[in-house]
Structure formats: structure tokens, C-alpha cells
C-alpha positions in Angstrom: 11.3 0.6 -48.4 10.0 -0.7 -45.1 7.9 1.6 -42.9 9.3 0.2 -39.6 12.9 1.4 -39.5 12.5 3.9 -36.8 9.9 2.2 -34.6 11.0 0.3 -31.5 11.0 -3.4 -30.9 10.6 -5.6 -27.8 13.9 -6.0 -26.2 13.3 -10.0 -25.2 10.8 -12.6 -26.1 10.0 -12.9 -22.1 9.6 -9.2 -21.9 7.1 -9.3 -24.9 5.0 -11.9 -23.2 5.0 -10.4 -19.8 3.9 -7.2 -21.7 0.9 -8.8 -23.3 0.3 -10.6 -20.1 0.2 -7.3 -18.3 -2.0 -5.7 -20.6 -4.8 -8.8 -20.2 -4.3 -9.4 -16.1 -6.2 -6.7 -14.6 -8.4 -6.0 -11.8 -11.1 -8.0 -13.1 -8.8 -11.2 -13.0 -9.1 -11.2 -9.0 -12.6 -9.6 -8.6 -14.5 -9.7 -11.6 -13.8 -13.3 -12.3 -14.9 -14.9 -8.9 -18.0 -12.7 -8.6 -19.2 -13.9 -12.3 -18.4 -17.7 -11.3 -20.0 -17.4 -8.0 -23.3 -15.8 -9.7 -23.5 -18.2 -12.5 -23.2 -21.5 -11.3 -19.9 -22.1 -9.9 -18.5 -25.2 -11.7 -21.6 -24.9 -14.4 -19.9 -21.5 -15.2 -16.4 -22.9 -16.0 -17.6 -25.3 -18.8 -18.7 -22.5 -21.0 -15.9 -20.2 -19.8 -13.3 -22.7 -21.2 -15.4 -23.2 -24.3 -15.3 -19.6 -24.8 -11.8 -19.3 -24.0 -10.9 -22.1 -26.8 -13.6 -20.8 -29.3 -13.1 -17.2 -29.1 -10.3 -16.1 -26.7 -7.5 -18.0 -28.1 -8.6 -17.5 -31.9 -8.9 -13.9 -31.2 -5.7 -13.4 -29.4 -3.7 -15.0 -32.4 -5.8 -13.0 -34.5 -4.9 -9.6 -33.0 -1.2 -10.4 -32.5 -1.1 -11.3 -36.5 -2.7 -8.2 -37.5 -0.4 -6.1 -34.9 2.8 -7.8 -36.4 1.8 -7.3 -40.0 0.9 -3.5 -38.9 4.5 -3.0 -37.6 6.0 -3.9 -40.8 4.6 -1.3 -42.6 4.9 1.3 -39.6 1.5 1.3 -38.2 1.0 1.0 -34.3 -2.7 1.4 -34.2 -5.9 -0.3 -35.6 -6.8 2.5 -37.8 -3.6 2.3 -39.9 -3.6 -1.8 -39.6 -7.1 -2.0 -41.0 -5.8 -0.4 -44.0 -3.7 -3.3 -44.8 -6.7 -5.8 -44.3 -8.9 -3.8 -46.8 -7.4 -1.9 -49.2 -10.4 0.8 -49.1 -10.0 4.8 -47.8 -12.6 4.1 -45.4 -11.1 1.0 -43.9 -9.1 3.3 -41.2 -12.2 4.6 -39.8 -13.3 1.2 -39.0 -10.1 1.1 -37.1 -10.5 4.2 -35.2 -12.5 2.2 -32.3 -8.9 0.6 -31.7 -8.2 4.0 -30.3 -11.5 5.3 -29.0 -12.0 2.3 -26.8 -8.9 2.2 -25.1 -8.8 5.9 -24.6 -11.9 6.0 -23.1 -11.4 3.2 -20.6 -8.3 4.6 -19.5 -10.2 7.9 -18.7 -11.7 5.9 -15.6 -9.4 3.0 -15.2 -6.8 5.4 -14.1 -8.8 7.0 -11.4 -9.8 2.9 -10.3 -6.3 2.3 -10.3 -5.8 5.1 -7.9 -8.2 3.3 -5.4 -6.1 0.4 -5.3 -3.0 2.4 -4.3 -5.1 4.5 -1.8 -6.4 1.2 0.0 -2.8 -0.3 -0.2 -1.5 2.9 1.8 -4.9 3.1 4.2 -3.9 -0.8 4.9 -0.3 -0.2 6.2 -1.2 2.7 7.9 -4.5 1.1 9.3 -6.7 3.9 8.3 -9.7 1.8 7.6 -8.9 -0.5 10.8 -11.9 0.0 13.5 -14.6 0.0 10.3 -16.4 -3.0 11.5 -19.2 -3.5 9.4 -19.9 -3.8 5.7 -22.3 -1.2 5.9 -19.9 1.1 7.3 -17.1 0.0 4.9 -19.5 0.8 2.3 -19.9 4.3 3.6 -16.0 4.5 3.8 -15.6 3.7 0.1 -18.3 6.0 -0.9 -16.7 8.9 1.2 -13.2 8.0 -0.4 -14.9 8.3 -4.1 -16.4 11.6 -3.1 -19.9 10.2 -3.8 -21.1 11.4 -0.3 -19.5 13.1 2.6 -19.3 11.4 6.0 -17.1 11.0 8.9 -14.5 9.2 7.1 -13.9 11.6 4.1 -15.3 15.3 3.5 -14.7 14.9 -0.4 -12.9 13.3 -3.0 -9.5 15.0 -2.0 -7.7 11.9 -1.0 -9.1 9.9 -4.2 -8.0 12.8 -6.4 -4.2 12.9 -5.0 -3.5 9.2 -5.8 -5.4 9.6 -9.3 -2.6 12.4 -9.9 0.0 9.9 -8.6 -1.2 6.8 -10.7 -1.5 9.3 -13.9 2.3 10.5 -13.4 3.5 7.1 -13.0 1.9 5.8 -15.7 3.2 8.8 -18.0 6.5 8.2 -16.6 6.4 4.9 -18.0 4.8 5.4 -21.4 7.7 8.2 -21.8 10.4 5.7 -21.4 8.8 3.9 -24.4 8.5 0.0 -25.2 11.5 -1.3 -24.1 12.7 1.1 -21.5 9.2 1.7 -19.7 6.5 -0.8 -20.7 8.7 -4.0 -21.0 10.8 -3.0 -17.9 7.3 -2.5 -16.0 6.2 -6.0 -17.1 9.4 -7.6 -16.2 9.0 -6.3 -12.4 5.7 -6.2 -12.3 4.5 -9.7 -13.5 6.8 -11.8 -11.2 6.0 -9.9 -8.2 2.4 -10.0 -8.9 2.3 -13.8 -9.1 4.6 -14.2 -6.0 2.0 -12.0 -4.1 -1.1 -13.7 -5.6 0.8 -17.2 -4.4 1.6 -15.9 -0.9 -2.2 -14.8 -0.5 -3.8 -18.0 -2.1 -1.6 -19.9 0.5 -2.7 -17.8 3.5 -6.3 -18.1 2.2 -5.9 -22.1 2.2 -4.6 -22.3 5.6 -7.3 -20.2 7.0 -9.2 -23.4 8.2 -12.5 -22.5 10.2 -11.8 -19.3 12.2 -14.8 -19.3 14.0 -15.8 -22.8 15.7 -19.3 -21.4 16.3 -19.9 -21.4 12.4 -18.3 -24.6 11.2 -20.0 -24.4 8.0 -17.3 -21.3 7.3 -14.5 -23.0 6.0 -12.0 -23.1 3.1 -13.4 -26.2 1.5 -17.0 -24.5 1.5 -15.4 -21.5 0.2 -13.8 -23.2 -2.7 -17.0 -25.3 -3.4 -19.0 -22.3 -3.7 -17.0 -21.0 -7.0 -15.9 -24.5 -8.4 -18.8 -27.1 -7.6 -20.6 -27.9 -10.6 -24.2 -27.2 -11.2 -24.9 -29.1 -14.5 -28.5 -28.3 -14.6 -27.7 -24.4 -15.1 -25.9 -25.3 -18.4 -29.2 -24.9 -20.2 -29.3 -21.3 -19.2 -28.3 -19.2 -21.8 -27.5 -16.4 -19.2 -24.4 -18.0 -18.1 -22.8 -18.6 -21.5 -23.3 -15.0 -22.2 -21.7 -14.2 -19.0 -19.0 -16.6 -19.6 -18.2 -15.2 -23.3 -18.3 -11.6 -21.7 -15.8 -12.5 -19.1 -13.3 -14.1 -21.6 -13.5 -10.5 -23.5 -12.7 -8.8 -20.3 -9.8 -10.7 -18.8 -7.9 -11.2 -22.3 -8.7 -7.4 -23.3 -9.7 -8.4 -26.8 -11.2 -6.0 -28.7 -9.6 -2.9 -27.1 -7.2 -2.4 -29.6 -4.1 -3.0 -27.3 -2.6 -6.3 -28.5 -2.3 -4.9 -32.0 -0.4 -2.1 -30.8 1.8 -4.3 -28.5 2.1 -6.7 -31.5 3.4 -3.9 -33.9 6.5 -3.6 -32.1 7.2 -7.4 -32.5 10.0 -8.3 -34.9 9.1 -10.0 -38.2 10.5 -13.2 -37.1 8.7 -13.4 -33.7 6.3 -16.0 -33.2 2.5 -15.0 -33.1 1.2 -18.8 -32.2 3.6 -19.3 -29.1 3.3 -15.6 -28.1 -0.3 -15.4 -28.0 -0.9 -18.7 -26.4 1.6 -18.1 -23.7 -0.1 -14.8 -22.7 -3.7 -16.4 -22.5 -1.7 -19.1 -20.2 -0.5 -16.7 -18.0 -3.5 -14.6 -17.8 -5.6 -17.9 -17.0 -3.3 -18.9 -14.3 -3.9 -15.6 -12.8 -7.2 -15.7 -13.1 -8.5 -19.3 -12.7 -6.0 -20.5 -10.1 -5.4 -17.1 -8.1 -8.4 -15.2 -8.7 -10.8 -18.3 -8.5 -9.1 -18.9 -4.9 -8.2 -15.8 -2.9 -11.4 -13.3 -2.6 -14.6 -15.7 -2.8 -13.2 -18.3 -0.4 -11.8 -15.6 2.1 -15.4 -13.9 2.3 -17.2 -17.4 2.7 -14.7 -18.5 5.7 -15.4 -15.2 7.2 -19.2 -14.3 6.2 -20.5 -17.7 5.2 -22.3 -18.8 2.0 -25.5 -16.7 2.3 -23.5 -13.3 3.1 -20.9 -14.2 0.4 -23.9 -14.4 -2.1 -25.3 -10.9 -1.3 -21.7 -9.6 -1.5 -21.3 -11.2 -5.0 -24.6 -9.7 -6.2 -23.2 -6.5 -5.2 -20.4 -6.4 -7.5 -16.4 -6.9 -7.6 -16.1 -3.4 -5.7 -18.1 -4.6 -2.9 -16.0 -8.1 -2.6 -12.4 -6.3 -2.9 -13.0 -3.0 -1.4 -15.5 -3.8 1.4 -15.6 -7.5 2.4 -11.8 -8.0 2.4 -10.7 -5.0 3.9 -12.9 -6.5 7.0 -11.0 -9.8 6.6 -7.8 -8.2 6.9 -8.9 -6.8 10.3 -9.7 -10.0 11.8 -6.3 -12.0 10.9 -2.5 -11.9 12.0 -0.6 -9.4 10.2 -3.9 -7.9 8.6 -2.2 -4.7 7.7 0.4 -6.6 5.7 -1.8 -8.7 3.9 -4.0 -6.1 3.3 -1.3 -4.1 1.6 -0.4 -6.8 -0.3 -3.7 -7.4 -1.8 -4.3 -3.9 -2.9 -0.6 -3.9 -4.5 -1.5 -6.8 -6.4 -4.7 -5.1 -7.8 -2.5 -2.2 -8.3 0.1 -4.2 -10.4 -2.5 -5.8 -12.3 -4.0 -2.4 -13.0 -1.0 -0.2 -13.9 0.2 -2.5 -16.3 -3.4 -2.5 -18.1 -3.2 1.4 -17.7 0.0 1.5 -19.8 -1.6 -0.8 -22.7 -4.6 1.2 -22.7 -2.7 4.4 -23.6 -0.2 3.1 -25.6 -2.3 3.2 -28.9 -2.5 6.9 -28.9 0.9 7.1 -28.3 1.4 5.0 -31.6 -1.0 7.4 -33.6 0.9 10.3 -32.3 4.4 9.1 -32.8 3.9 6.8 -36.2 1.1 8.9 -37.5 2.6 12.4 -37.2 6.3 11.7 -36.3 6.1 13.4 -32.8 8.7 12.8 -30.4 8.0 10.6 -27.5 8.0 13.7 -25.1 5.5 15.6 -27.4 3.1 12.8 -27.7 3.6 12.0 -23.8 2.7 15.7 -23.2 -0.4 15.6 -25.6 -1.6 12.3 -24.1 -1.0 13.5 -20.4 -3.2 16.4 -21.1 -6.0 14.7 -22.9 -6.3 12.4 -20.3 -6.1 14.8 -17.3 -8.9 17.1 -18.7 -11.4 14.3 -19.9 -11.0 12.4 -16.5 -12.4 15.3 -14.4 -16.1 14.5 -15.1 -15.4 10.8 -14.5 -14.2 11.8 -11.2 -16.4 14.5 -9.9 -19.7 13.0 -11.5 -19.2 9.7 -10.4 -22.3 9.5 -8.0 -24.3 10.6 -11.6 -23.3 7.6 -13.1 -20.8 9.0 -15.7 -18.2 6.2 -15.2 -21.0 3.3 -15.5 -22.4 4.8 -18.8 -18.6 5.2 -20.3 -17.9 1.6 -19.1 -21.1 0.0 -20.7 -20.9 1.2 -24.1 -17.1 1.3 -24.4 -15.8 -1.0 -22.0 -18.5 -3.8 -22.7 -20.6 -3.3 -26.0 -17.7 -1.7 -27.8 -15.1 -4.5 -27.3 -17.4 -7.3 -28.7 -18.5 -4.9 -31.7 -15.0 -4.0 -32.4 -13.7 -7.8 -32.2 -16.6 -8.8 -34.3 -15.3 -6.0 -36.9 -11.5 -7.5 -36.4 -12.8 -11.0 -37.1 -14.5 -10.2 -40.1 -12.1 -8.1 -41.7 -9.4 -10.6 -41.0 -10.9 -14.1 -42.1 -13.2 -12.7 -44.6 -11.9 -9.3 -46.1 -8.1 -10.0 -46.0 -8.9 -13.4 -46.4 -8.3 -16.6 -44.0 -5.4 -18.2 -46.6 -3.6 -14.8 -46.1 -4.7 -14.6 -42.4 -3.7 -18.1 -41.8 0.1 -17.5 -43.3 0.4 -14.5 -40.8 -0.8 -16.7 -37.8 1.7 -19.8 -38.5 4.7 -17.5 -40.1 7.6 -18.6 -38.1 5.4 -20.7 -35.6 7.3 -22.4 -33.0 4.3 -24.5 -32.1 2.3 -26.6 -34.4 -1.2 -24.8 -35.0 -4.0 -27.2 -35.5 -5.6 -26.7 -38.7 -9.0 -27.1 -37.2 -8.5 -23.2 -35.9 -8.4 -22.2 -39.6 -12.3 -23.1 -39.6 -12.5 -22.0 -36.0 -11.3 -18.6 -36.9 -13.3 -18.3 -40.4 -16.9 -19.5 -39.1 -17.0 -20.2 -35.3 -15.3 -16.8 -33.8 -17.6 -14.5 -36.0 -20.7 -16.4 -35.2 -20.0 -16.6 -31.4 -19.3 -12.7 -31.5 -22.5 -11.9 -33.4 -24.4 -14.3 -31.0 -22.9 -12.2 -28.2 -23.4 -8.6 -29.7 -27.0 -9.8 -30.4 -28.1 -11.0 -27.1 -26.7 -7.9 -25.5 -28.5 -5.7 -28.1 -31.8 -7.6 -27.1 -31.3 -7.8 -23.5 -29.4 -4.6 -22.3 -29.2 -2.1 -25.2 -32.7 -0.9 -25.0 -33.1 -0.1 -21.4 -29.5 1.8 -21.7 -30.6 3.6 -24.8 -33.9 4.7 -22.9 -32.1 5.1 -19.3 -34.9 2.6 -18.0 -34.7 3.0 -13.9 -32.4 6.0 -14.0 -32.7 8.6 -11.6 -34.2 11.7 -13.6 -31.6 13.8 -12.3 -28.7 11.7 -13.2 -30.2 11.9 -17.0 -28.3 14.9 -18.1 -25.1 13.6 -16.9 -25.4 10.3 -18.6 -26.2 12.6 -22.1 -23.2 14.4 -21.2 -21.1 11.1 -21.1 -22.8 10.4 -24.4 -21.7 13.6 -25.9 -18.2 12.9 -24.5 -17.7 9.7 -26.2 -19.2 11.2 -29.5 -16.6 13.9 -29.2 -13.7 11.6 -28.7 -14.7 9.5 -31.6 -15.0 12.6 -33.9 -11.8 13.9 -32.6 -9.6 10.7 -33.5 -11.6 10.2 -36.9 -10.0 14.0 -37.5 -6.5 12.8 -36.2 -6.7 9.7 -38.1 -7.6 11.5 -41.1 -5.0 14.1 -40.8 -2.3 11.3 -40.2 -3.4 9.5 -43.4 -3.0 12.4 -45.2 0.3 13.3 -44.0 1.7 9.9 -45.1 -0.5 10.2 -48.4 -2.4 7.2 -47.3 -5.7 7.8 -49.0 -6.9 4.3 -50.0 -7.2 2.8 -53.5 -10.9 3.2 -53.9 
């Protein structure tokens, strides 16, 4: 008897693709990508970027969609259940727990950051930050808003907390309304609006010209050149290849456990190959065309190359929440364009938030048979309670600690486990049959060998490189302020608690369904 009789399915093909694109398209498309490109050789960065996209991004998108559709046929909407299909062993489900731990933990801080974008959209419309005229002052404005420091702009994190609650409530409202009524409806509205806003902002940036004739080098062409001018001599730099591969992970949301969950609501006749490729294409359109044009180009036009390089080194938030608000104050209709910019970021973020929380919903509904209302209430309570240290311990690096271990290192580790299970344990012949089943486009046979050999080796290279370059200093907290050490240990203990908690939940769900494994 099939296990998916009571499970939801996507209402339309376009709804499925837009939902998957909404999961992939996030703040990083518009902030992290241009910063990474600018820091790593501009056009030179784009060569390894597209190599990683073809050898790792597209194959893993197909793998995760195939795993998800197969899991859905057997009533599994989360990777702990799906891995039991790939490897008929009682311990397989525990490897899949990472596909629950990772998205849930990322959601704890991503919801808070999403609230920032909503707040700054409001601040833009009301002109709240207008009059803050230096990058240093705008940085203080952001830190005050976050509650990191008290200053003349904010006396605590009260405003940020209000927008966090609004974002959390909206996200849970969407999740409560299910796959068709909530997630698909959101995607059908948010994604077209996001692209329309992105195109409008891109056109505005491309027509900025040279605002200050005293600085003729501050123009649109130099802004585009900063990201796109090739530097082939830097292609031998391994760090650029590592950065490009890392960006593919972040931009496509592979290795997070969300794509298999979304794909589990596909119908058996739904096509994996075209769906996955369409999702990747929409994401790249948002990232490479829109994200690669808007923020950095505008920064060069108003601040010049040297200052923009300093902004890029400061990170994505410096670009989006410090530099851009200063620019909006200097252009006609700046209130409107500022609001549109942060609405763009909010739409990108909120569609990712619902994707991050859906795997847990799938566990509670599929594994325990809970109603949508009960599952939503439990999820809401868990996210709310465990978000508090992220919010109030931000200045001690609590969020950054979670983001490294779960939002960076964890993604690659989990994707490597997925790739090995799919290609080598489940078997590439079976896996290839799942990917090509009902395919509306021909899938080149070359990808059979890419998925089996190249993608796992690529993932292993990234994991080992990070383990050598970053993990030791992270483990031993090199350069960390001594007063922050207890809080970072607190973040690690929380991650361990989440891992154990999901392990117990998955074990209980498996026992309830009588899934003990074959060995």
C-alpha cells in the first residue's frame, strides 16, 4: 500500500518551480554573491563559479529532487526517512537527521535577519535613517537596532524584536496553510514581485551615470567592471575556487534538507530533470544578473572603487544595511527605492524561511500523524524559545557560531553524505533511473559519471579544505574575546541539544511506524 495517500502535493508545475526557486533565492543572492565576486577577482571568480555550478550545483539539485520525490512516494517528507530508502539499515535514518537539524537551526537566526529587512523597509518609507550621513554612523545605527550597543538611535533591541515577532508570525501563518494554500501561494506572488522589483532596481542603477562630476571614475561602467572584469592570473589561487564552490552551496540551498522535503510533495509523474534545471536557472538569473548588478555597482558609483573594496571586505551586511541606505538618501525618490530594495530582500528571505521550517513540519505530520495546527504550534514554540539566545547574545558571536557549524560546514558535510548514499549505496543505476524517470528534457549521460565520481570528490575537496583552513581556529576559538567564550560554548551545547532532540524524535517516529531497518 502506498504511503502518500494523505500527503499534500503541489497544485501546479509552476508553483513547484517557484517554490523551489523561493527556497534557493535568499538574501545571499543580492548581498553575499556580489561581495564574494568582488573579493575574489571579479571575472576570475565567475569561471570557477560556473564550473562549480555545472559539476556540483546542478547534479546535487537533481539528486536532492530525486531523493525527495522517491521519499514522498513512501510517505517520507524529511531526509531521516528518505535515507532509510537509500540505505536499508536501521542507522540510515540517523544520518538523515542532519537534514532536520540544519534547516531548523538556520531558521533560528534567519528569521531574525529577515525581520531586519522588513524593519529597514519601514525605516526607508518613513525616512527614519535619513539624516545618518556617514558609513560609520550608519554602522552605529545598525548595531543600535540589533541591540549590540545602546546609542542615540536605539536604546536596545526592542524594534528588532518587534519585527522578529512579525516575521515569525507571518512565516508560521504561511506554514499553517500547507503546501498548496501557504507555500505555493506565497511563491506565486513573491517570486514574480521579487523579479519585477529587481529589474526596476537594476534599471535605476544602470541609469545612475556619473552623479558627481568631480569624481569621473565613479560611474556605472567602473561599477560593473569591479565585479566582471576578468583577472585570469588569479585562477591558480585555490581560495577563489573554494569561495566559488561555497557560494554555489549558499545560493542553491543544497545540503540543507529543504529541497528533498519540497520534492517529496511532487507527484510521481512530476519531472525531476526539468524542475531542477528550471530552479537553478531562476536562481542564477536572480543572483548573477540582478545580484551582480545592483549593490556593488551602486556602491562604486557613489563611493568609488577603493571605498567599495573596503565595504566588500566588511561583509554582506555592511553593503546592504550601511552603504545602500546612504545611497538612497542621495537619489530622487530615495524613500521609495530604499523600501523597494529591502522589500526585495524580505521577499527573498521569507520564502527561504518557510522552506527552512517545512522539514520539521513534515516530520511532525508524516512521522507522528499530527494535525497541521498542532504541528505548527509546536514548531512555533520551538523556534520562538530557541531564537532568544540568538537575538540577545548577538554581540557575543552566538549567531556567527551557529552559522559556521550549521550554515556553512554542515551544508557541505550533509551534501557529501547525500552524494555517497545516492551514488554508491543506493547505486548510480537506481539513482539515474530516478533522475531520468519521466524527464521532459534529455539528461546527458555524462552527468551519470559526474554525479558518481566528480561531485563527491568536489565535495570532499571543499570539506577537507575548510577542515584545514577554518575548523581548527574555530574549534579552539582563536582570536575570540575571552568574555565571549562561554557564549560560544553555549551555542555549541544548543546545537548538540538540537541534534539529540531530533534524534529522539526520529527514533520515536520510526518506532511508531514500525521502521526498525533491515540490519
